C-alpha positions, 0 to 999 in steps of 0.5 A, a space after each residue: 654290528 649293531 650296538 648302542 653308542 654312548 649318549 651325551 650328558 648335557 650341561 643341565 644334567 639331562 642325557 641325550 642319545 648319540 643319534 636322533 630321528 628327524 621327522 620333517 616332513 613326516 605327516 599323516 598316517 604314513 608319518 605315524 608309521 615311519 616314527 613308530 618304525 624308528 622307535 621300534 628300530 631303536 631311536 630314542 631321540 625324536 625331533 620335531 617342530 611347530 612348523 613341521 606341523 606333525 607334533 600330533 603324529 609324533 605324540 601318536 607314534 610315541 604311544 603306539 610304539 610300545 616304548 616306555 615314555 621316559 626312554 624317549 627324548 621328545 624335541 620340538 621347536 618354537 616358531 618365529 612368530 611366537 618369540 614374544 614372551 607370552 606368545 612363546 609360553 602359549 606356543 609351548 603349551 600348544 606343543 604339549 597339547 598336540 604331542 599329548 605330553 605333560 613334559 617336553 624333553 628338549 625345547 629349541 627356538 627354531 631360528 633367532 630371526 634377528 631382524 624381529 629381535 625378540 629371540 631373547 624374549 623367547 629364551 626367557 620364556 624357555 628358562 621360566 617354563 624349565 623352572 616350572 617343570 614343563 620343559 626338561 632341557 632348553 636350547 636353540 637352533 640356528 644361532 650364531 655365536 653372537 646369538 648365543 652370547 647375547 642370550 647368555 649375557 641377558 639370562 645367565 643360562 647357557 643353552 644345552 643344545 644348538 641344532 644347526 646345518 652340519 654335514 660334509 659340505 658345511 662342517 661348521 668347525 668355528 661354530 663347533 669350537 664355540 660350542 665346545 668352549 661354552 658347553 653347548 652340544 651340537 646337533 646336526 640337521 640335514 646331517 647327510 647333506 639331503 639331495 647333495 649328499 657326497 656319497 660319491 666322493 672318494 673321501 666317503 666311498 673309500 672309507 665305506 669300502 674299507 669299513 664294509 659299510 654304506 656311504 650314509 653310515 660313513 657320514 653319520 659316523 663322522 658326525 659322531 666322531 666330531 662330537 655332534 648328534 646327527 638327526 637323519 630322516 627316513 621313512 624306510 625301516 631298513 635305512 632307519 636301521 642302517 643309519 642307527 647302526 654306527 657303533 661297530 666301526 670307527 673312522 681314522 683320524 685321517 678319514 675324519 679329516 678327509 671328510 671334513 675337508 669337503 667343506 666349502 664356503 658355499 656349502 649350505 643347502 639353501 640360503 639359510 644364514 641365521 643372520 638373514 634367514 627368517 622363519 615365522 
């Protein structure tokens, strides 16, 4: 079934693969091996962060994989403790050093930390670093519409990406609509729902049986058809390959709606409300 899904073109003209590889919490030699396996399986979007403490492993895996550097989009994220302008610049330079790269392809602000109130400074730093060529594309993670509107009002620069919690229990319909209006691409962390994955739900198992695929493939295909970029993580090569093998089938509109209908008000996996959650 394996074939390549069409990529997304970001609002800055850069191209992002339709499915990425999440690297949390892959660390050490096993982490390097897992990321090498993902690259060799065909992933061309790697998602890391300062607070994952694995940027060095991601960079090492890229060098070991044999995949040309320019074929891979490397993402990392700015931690909350580095939101002040000068600290944000220093943090990005530190990420470059740990990754062993001369350019970050996609740099995100990890969380807005609104009680600190410096995320607009962090955004200005990313805008300037992009202008200076150290970053190809800039975006955010876990931002609400209000957070997005504020940084755009203050800088005139619209994020290319907002990476947010998005899975069948928490489909984020209103936020996705805001993204579509603003021209922001949605990326999905925990796209399968982690330990709470809805693999036994009839909406998922029925679609899996009809299409001859796994429940995980159904949920990831649902993500793709929503227009989001899912970032599944697995250290197992066979599962890595399955999670990427999504182009040979399509869900019907009814199947997509049924999976979206699993959403619930308390669908978050943890207390990760961006208006209150603090990540330093």
